[in-house]
C-alpha positions as CSV (number, residue, x, y, z in Angstrom):
1,M,0.0,0.0,0.0
2,A,1.4,3.4,-0.9
3,L,0.8,6.6,1.1
4,H,-0.2,9.7,-0.9
5,F,0.9,13.1,0.3
6,P,0.3,16.5,-1.2
7,D,3.0,18.1,-3.2
8,I,4.9,20.9,-1.4
9,N,7.5,23.5,-2.2
10,A,10.6,24.6,-0.3
11,G,13.3,27.2,-0.7
12,G,16.6,26.3,-2.3
13,G,19.1,26.9,0.5
14,Q,20.5,24.6,3.1
15,L,17.3,24.5,5.1
16,G,15.4,23.5,1.9
17,R,18.1,20.9,1.2
18,M,17.6,19.2,4.6
19,L,13.8,19.5,4.3
20,A,13.9,17.9,0.9
21,A,16.1,15.1,2.3
22,S,13.4,14.4,4.9
23,A,10.7,14.6,2.3
24,S,12.4,12.0,0.1
25,L,12.2,9.4,2.9
26,L,8.4,9.8,2.9
27,N,8.2,10.0,-1.0
28,I,6.9,13.5,-0.9
29,D,7.3,15.5,-4.1
30,V,9.0,18.8,-3.6
31,A,9.4,21.7,-6.0
32,I,12.2,24.2,-5.3
33,L,12.2,28.0,-6.0
34,D,15.8,29.4,-6.3
35,F,18.3,30.7,-8.8
36,G,20.1,28.2,-11.0
37,E,20.5,24.5,-11.1
38,H,23.0,24.2,-8.4
39,S,21.3,25.6,-5.3
40,P,21.8,23.4,-2.3
41,A,18.3,22.0,-2.4
42,K,18.1,21.4,-6.1
43,Q,21.3,19.4,-6.0
44,I,19.6,16.5,-4.1
45,I,16.1,16.7,-5.7
46,S,16.1,15.9,-9.4
47,S,13.5,17.2,-11.8
48,P,12.8,14.4,-14.4
49,P,10.0,14.5,-16.9
50,G,6.7,14.1,-15.2
51,S,7.8,15.5,-11.9
52,L,6.7,18.8,-10.4
53,G,9.7,20.6,-11.8
54,H,11.7,23.3,-10.0
55,V,11.4,27.1,-10.6
56,D,14.4,29.2,-11.5
57,G,14.1,32.6,-9.8
58,S,14.0,34.6,-6.6
59,F,11.7,34.1,-3.6
60,S,11.1,37.8,-3.7
61,D,9.7,37.7,-7.3
62,P,5.9,37.7,-7.2
63,A,5.6,36.0,-10.7
64,K,8.0,33.2,-9.7
65,I,6.1,32.6,-6.4
66,R,2.9,32.3,-8.4
67,E,4.5,29.9,-10.9
68,L,5.6,27.8,-8.0
69,A,2.2,27.9,-6.4
70,S,0.7,26.5,-9.7
71,K,2.7,23.3,-9.2
72,V,2.0,22.4,-5.6
73,D,-0.6,21.8,-3.0
74,I,1.2,23.4,0.0
75,L,3.6,26.3,0.1
76,T,6.1,26.6,2.9
77,V,9.1,28.9,3.3
78,E,12.7,28.4,4.4
79,I,13.2,32.2,5.0
80,E,10.7,34.8,6.2
81,H,11.9,37.6,3.9
82,V,9.4,36.9,1.1
83,D,6.6,38.9,-0.6
84,V,3.8,38.4,1.9
85,D,1.2,40.2,-0.3
86,V,1.6,37.4,-2.9
87,L,1.4,34.7,-0.3
88,E,-1.8,36.2,1.1
89,D,-3.3,36.5,-2.4
90,I,-2.4,32.9,-3.2
91,A,-3.9,31.6,0.1
92,K,-7.2,33.4,-0.7
93,S,-7.5,32.8,-4.4
94,V,-5.8,29.5,-5.1
95,N,-6.8,26.2,-3.5
96,I,-3.5,25.6,-1.8
97,E,-2.3,25.9,1.8
98,V,0.4,28.3,2.9
99,H,2.4,27.4,6.1
100,P,3.1,29.2,8.3
101,S,0.3,31.6,7.6
102,P,1.0,34.7,5.6
103,A,-0.2,36.7,8.6
104,T,2.5,35.0,10.8
105,V,5.2,35.7,8.2
106,R,4.2,39.3,8.0
107,I,4.5,39.8,11.8
108,I,7.8,38.0,12.1
109,Q,9.6,39.5,9.1
110,D,9.4,43.0,10.6
111,K,11.3,42.7,13.9
112,L,9.7,45.7,15.4
113,V,6.2,44.4,14.5
114,Q,7.3,41.1,16.0
115,K,8.3,42.9,19.3
116,H,5.0,44.7,19.4
117,H,3.2,41.3,18.9
118,L,5.1,39.6,21.7
119,A,4.7,42.5,24.1
120,A,1.0,42.7,23.3
121,H,0.7,39.1,24.4
122,N,2.5,39.8,27.7
123,L,5.6,37.9,26.6
124,P,8.9,39.2,28.0
125,V,11.2,41.1,25.6
126,A,14.0,43.6,26.2
127,D,13.0,47.3,26.4
128,Y,12.9,48.7,22.9
129,T,11.8,51.7,20.9
130,E,11.5,52.6,17.2
131,V,14.0,55.0,15.9
132,S,14.5,56.8,12.6
133,S,17.7,57.0,10.6
134,S,18.8,60.2,12.3
135,V,21.4,61.1,14.9
136,E,18.7,63.0,16.9
137,S,16.5,59.9,17.1
138,L,19.3,57.8,18.5
139,E,20.1,60.5,21.0
140,T,16.5,60.4,22.2
141,A,16.5,56.6,22.4
142,A,19.7,56.6,24.4
143,G,18.1,59.1,26.8
144,T,15.3,56.6,27.4
145,L,17.1,53.3,27.3
146,G,20.6,54.3,28.1
147,L,23.9,53.2,26.5
148,P,25.0,50.8,25.1
149,L,22.2,50.2,22.7
150,M,21.6,47.3,20.2
151,L,20.6,49.0,17.0
152,K,18.8,46.7,14.6
153,S,17.3,46.7,11.1
154,R,13.6,45.9,11.2
155,T,13.7,43.9,8.0
156,M,16.1,41.6,6.0
157,A,18.2,41.0,9.2
158,Y,19.6,37.5,9.7
159,D,22.9,35.7,10.1
160,G,24.5,38.6,11.9
161,R,23.4,41.2,9.3
162,G,21.5,44.2,10.5
163,N,22.9,44.6,14.1
164,Y,25.1,47.3,15.5
165,V,26.1,47.8,19.1
166,L,26.2,51.5,19.8
167,T,28.4,52.3,22.8
168,D,28.9,56.0,22.1
169,L,26.6,58.5,20.5
170,V,29.6,59.9,18.6
171,K,29.3,56.8,16.4
172,S,25.6,57.3,15.7
173,G,26.2,58.4,12.1
174,E,28.5,55.4,11.5
175,A,25.9,53.0,13.0
176,I,23.1,54.4,10.7
177,A,25.4,54.1,7.7
178,A,26.4,50.5,8.6
179,L,22.8,49.4,8.5
180,G,22.2,50.8,5.1
181,G,19.5,53.3,5.8
182,R,16.9,50.6,6.5
183,P,14.0,51.1,8.9
184,L,15.4,50.7,12.4
185,Y,14.6,50.1,16.0
186,C,16.8,49.6,19.1
187,E,16.9,47.6,22.3
188,R,18.5,48.0,25.6
189,L,21.6,45.9,25.8
190,V,21.0,43.3,28.5
191,P,23.5,41.5,30.8
192,L,23.5,38.0,29.4
193,A,24.3,34.8,31.2
194,K,23.5,32.5,28.3
195,E,21.7,32.5,24.9
196,V,19.3,29.6,24.6
197,A,16.9,28.4,21.9
198,V,14.0,26.0,21.5
199,M,12.5,24.5,18.4
200,V,8.7,24.3,18.6
201,V,6.4,22.5,16.2
202,R,2.9,23.7,15.7
203,T,0.2,21.5,14.1
204,T,-2.6,22.7,11.8
205,A,-4.9,22.2,14.8
206,G,-2.8,24.6,16.8
207,D,-1.2,22.1,19.2
208,V,2.4,22.7,20.0
209,R,5.3,20.5,21.0
210,S,8.8,21.6,21.9
211,Y,12.2,20.1,21.5
212,P,14.8,20.2,24.4
213,V,16.3,23.6,25.3
214,V,19.8,24.1,23.8
215,E,22.5,26.6,24.6
216,T,23.7,28.6,21.6
217,V,27.1,30.3,21.3
218,H,27.4,33.1,18.8
219,K,30.5,34.6,17.1
220,D,30.1,37.8,15.1
221,N,26.4,37.6,15.7
222,I,26.2,34.2,13.8
223,C,25.4,30.9,15.5
224,H,28.8,29.2,16.1
225,L,28.0,26.3,18.5
226,V,24.9,24.6,19.9
227,F,24.9,22.3,23.0
228,A,22.0,20.0,23.7
229,P,20.5,19.6,26.2
230,F,21.0,23.0,28.0
231,R,22.4,22.4,31.4
232,H,21.8,24.7,34.4
233,A,22.2,24.3,38.1
234,E,18.6,25.1,38.7
235,P,16.4,22.4,37.0
236,H,13.3,24.5,36.7
237,I,15.0,26.9,34.2
238,A,14.7,24.5,31.3
239,T,11.0,23.9,32.0
240,R,10.4,27.7,32.1
241,I,12.2,28.2,28.8
242,R,10.2,25.5,27.1
243,N,6.9,26.8,28.4
244,L,7.7,30.3,27.3
245,A,8.7,29.1,23.8
246,E,5.4,27.2,23.5
247,D,3.4,30.1,24.8
248,A,5.0,32.4,22.2
249,V,4.3,30.1,19.3
250,K,0.7,29.6,20.4
251,T,0.2,33.3,19.6
252,F,0.8,32.7,15.8
253,T,-1.2,31.0,13.2
254,G,-0.3,28.3,10.6
255,A,1.6,25.1,11.0
256,G,5.3,24.1,11.0
257,V,8.4,24.5,13.0
258,F,9.4,27.7,14.8
259,G,12.8,28.6,16.2
260,V,12.5,30.6,19.4
261,E,15.7,32.4,20.6
262,M,16.0,33.8,24.1
263,F,18.3,35.5,26.5
264,L,18.8,34.1,30.0
265,L,20.0,37.0,32.2
266,E,22.3,36.8,35.2
267,D,19.3,36.9,37.5
268,D,17.6,34.0,35.6
269,T,15.2,36.4,33.9
270,L,14.1,35.2,30.4
271,L,13.6,37.5,27.5
272,I,12.6,36.4,24.0
273,N,15.1,37.7,21.4
274,E,13.4,36.7,18.2
275,I,11.4,34.0,16.5
276,A,11.9,32.4,13.1
277,P,8.8,30.8,11.4
278,R,10.7,27.9,10.0
279,P,13.4,25.3,10.8
280,H,16.3,27.0,12.3
281,N,20.1,26.7,12.6
282,S,19.9,25.9,16.3
283,G,17.8,22.8,15.5
284,H,20.2,21.1,13.0
285,Y,21.3,18.8,15.8
286,T,17.9,17.2,15.8
287,I,18.7,15.2,12.7
288,E,21.1,12.9,14.5
289,A,20.2,13.6,18.2
290,C,16.4,13.4,18.3
291,Y,13.9,10.7,17.4
292,T,12.3,13.0,14.9
293,S,14.2,15.9,13.2
294,Q,12.9,19.4,13.0
295,Y,12.6,18.9,9.3
296,E,10.5,15.8,9.4
297,N,8.3,17.3,12.1
298,H,7.9,20.4,9.9
299,L,6.6,18.2,7.1
300,R,4.4,16.2,9.5
301,A,2.9,19.4,10.8
302,I,2.1,21.1,7.5
303,L,0.7,17.8,6.1
304,S,-1.5,17.2,9.2
305,L,0.3,14.0,10.0
306,P,0.9,12.8,13.6
307,L,3.9,14.5,15.1
308,G,7.0,12.5,15.9
309,S,8.8,12.4,19.2
310,T,10.9,15.5,19.9
311,A,12.9,13.8,22.7
312,L,16.6,13.3,22.5
313,K,17.7,9.7,21.7
314,V,21.3,10.4,22.9
315,Q,22.6,11.8,26.2
316,S,24.4,14.8,24.7
317,A,24.9,16.5,21.3
318,A,26.6,19.5,19.9
319,M,26.6,21.3,16.6
320,L,29.4,23.3,15.0
321,N,28.6,25.7,12.2
322,L,31.1,25.6,9.3
323,L,31.5,29.2,8.1
324,G,33.6,30.4,5.2
325,H,36.7,32.4,6.2
326,S,37.8,33.4,2.7
327,S,37.1,32.4,-0.9
328,S,38.9,29.2,-0.5
329,M,37.2,25.9,0.4
330,D,40.4,24.5,2.0
331,D,39.5,25.5,5.5
332,I,36.1,23.7,5.3
333,S,37.8,20.6,3.8
334,R,40.4,20.5,6.6
335,I,37.7,20.6,9.3
336,A,35.6,18.0,7.5
337,R,38.6,15.6,7.4
338,V,39.1,15.9,11.1
339,A,35.4,15.2,11.6
340,L,35.7,12.1,9.5
341,E,38.1,10.7,12.2
342,T,35.9,11.8,15.1
343,P,33.5,9.2,16.7
344,G,29.9,10.3,16.7
345,A,30.4,13.1,14.1
346,A,28.0,13.6,11.2
347,I,29.1,16.0,8.5
348,H,26.7,18.1,6.5
349,L,28.2,20.0,3.6
350,Y,25.7,22.2,1.8
351,G,27.1,22.1,-1.8
352,K,27.5,25.8,-2.2
353,R,29.7,26.5,-5.1
354,E,31.2,29.7,-3.8
355,C,32.8,30.2,-0.4
356,R,33.1,33.6,1.3
357,K,33.7,35.0,4.7
358,G,30.8,34.4,7.1
359,R,28.8,32.2,4.6
360,K,27.3,29.0,6.1
361,M,29.0,26.2,4.2
362,G,27.9,23.3,6.3
363,H,27.7,22.0,9.9
364,I,29.0,19.1,12.0
365,T,26.8,17.4,14.6
366,L,28.4,15.4,17.5
367,V,26.6,12.9,19.6
368,G,27.8,11.0,22.6
369,D,27.2,9.5,26.0
370,S,28.0,12.6,28.1
371,D,28.6,16.3,27.9
372,A,32.3,15.7,28.6
373,A,32.6,13.2,25.8
374,I,31.0,15.7,23.4
375,R,33.3,18.5,24.3
376,A,36.3,16.2,24.1
377,R,35.3,15.3,20.5
378,L,34.6,19.0,19.7
379,R,38.1,20.1,20.9
380,P,40.2,19.0,17.9
381,L,37.5,20.5,15.6
382,L,37.8,23.9,17.2
383,Q,41.5,23.7,17.2
384,V,41.7,23.6,13.4
385,L,39.4,26.5,12.8
386,P,41.2,29.3,10.9
387,D,40.4,31.8,13.7
388,A,41.0,29.3,16.6
389,S,42.2,30.6,19.9
390,P,43.3,28.6,22.9
391,E,41.0,30.7,25.2
392,S,37.9,30.0,23.1
393,T,38.7,26.3,22.7
394,D,39.3,25.9,26.5
395,L,36.1,27.7,27.2
396,H,33.8,25.5,25.1
397,A,35.8,22.3,24.9
398,P,38.1,22.0,27.9
399,A,40.7,19.3,28.0
400,A,39.0,18.1,31.2
401,P,35.9,19.3,33.0
402,K,36.4,21.1,36.2
403,A,34.7,19.9,39.4
404,G,31.5,21.9,40.0
405,S,31.4,23.1,36.4
406,G,28.0,21.5,35.8
407,K,29.5,19.4,33.0
408,S,29.4,15.6,33.3
409,A,32.7,13.9,33.8
410,A,34.2,11.8,31.0
411,Q,34.8,8.9,33.4
412,P,32.2,9.3,36.2
413,L,32.4,7.2,39.4
414,V,28.7,7.9,40.2
415,G,25.7,7.9,37.8
416,V,22.5,9.7,38.8
417,V,19.7,8.4,36.6
418,M,16.3,9.9,36.5
419,G,13.1,9.1,34.7
420,S,12.2,12.7,33.8
421,D,13.3,16.2,34.5
422,S,10.6,16.4,37.2
423,D,13.0,14.2,39.3
424,L,15.8,16.7,39.0
425,P,14.8,19.0,41.9
426,V,15.0,16.0,44.3
427,M,18.3,14.7,43.0
428,L,20.0,18.1,42.6
429,A,21.1,18.1,46.3
430,A,22.9,14.8,45.6
431,A,24.7,16.3,42.7
432,R,25.8,19.3,44.7
433,V,27.2,17.0,47.4
434,L,29.2,15.1,44.8
435,D,30.5,18.5,43.5
436,A,31.5,19.5,47.0
437,F,33.6,16.3,47.4
438,R,34.9,16.6,43.9
439,V,33.5,13.2,42.9
440,P,33.1,12.8,39.1
441,Y,29.5,12.0,38.2
442,E,27.0,12.0,35.4
443,L,23.4,13.2,35.4
444,T,21.2,11.3,33.0
445,L,17.5,12.0,32.2
């Protein structure tokens, strides 16, 4: 017996590539909208006679979006910076579904509108205000919020683009010029303890289910490392983060996966940074580390299929983004070769034909039996990065975990095994006693 699923579309970048790979396992036909024959997604989905056929063009071109819509039953996006007017018209006039809903994409693609939406639903965000592209406007904002300020572009801001930390009003003109004269807003710069993220999948019926909380490490405003699960001395923090992420996604319409990024402050206050209405960089680890990847669950959600388990199937995981450092592919190849010799490493190269500084060329996921094992495997990968530093390597992948660091020991003498995170408050005292006596241990949920 064969299962029949509707035909869908996806974008042509690395997210579309991984979505298409998941779709192929369910025999779902996918049409791709992107320039050229060699986009990452088109490379792995052929377009033989009788198939849907891909579309050559830009996701911002209304005519190309309509051409794509004529081929499929469901439209979905891999990036929120699309022509929402066209998506709304298609959803109203053509008998196809658009997920997430155009209304959701419209809210999220303008970061100031997104902030207004979250604040209106009593969800915590950093203090913010709209500003114009004038020195006087920044001076007024600084008088209200204080310095330093995080100046942000309202639109077309992602992967580190569109942010500027303003520490001195003397540099106001430089900041405005750096952001290209785009519509702006600014936020109070908050004292971070950690950056965390949660992938949340929303069904067509509006039900939500979250993945484990992860810690994200950014470099030059681009995601550099992800560690799963997030570890904190206070067990209730992860539950609070997941609940807040689910509450935020419930305020939107349409189905699919959402990436919710947050700030954890030094006093354990949580603030939502921003939300992506699609699979997200911080969820790549789910391919190898969870029972159902974010990509498969995105497909299940938009196709109204039962959701798969979002639980981890390994004790620990990490993800390292592979970013271009120059026009040469040599650095990426060198890191990939080291990963090939690393137990528990899975390499994803995106097939991009040109390398440039800051471009996402691939990622490596590591899985293992403990946090310490993951960091030990990560260490040689960090050491061969072109911009590697001993300080950064020791911070994220120490040669040996320190007692009381909150990181499981590589060779524990004691194992603390719990059935669920609800047991953690009871067992936390035991872990602290072991820390005090410097006994190596491992906490396992």
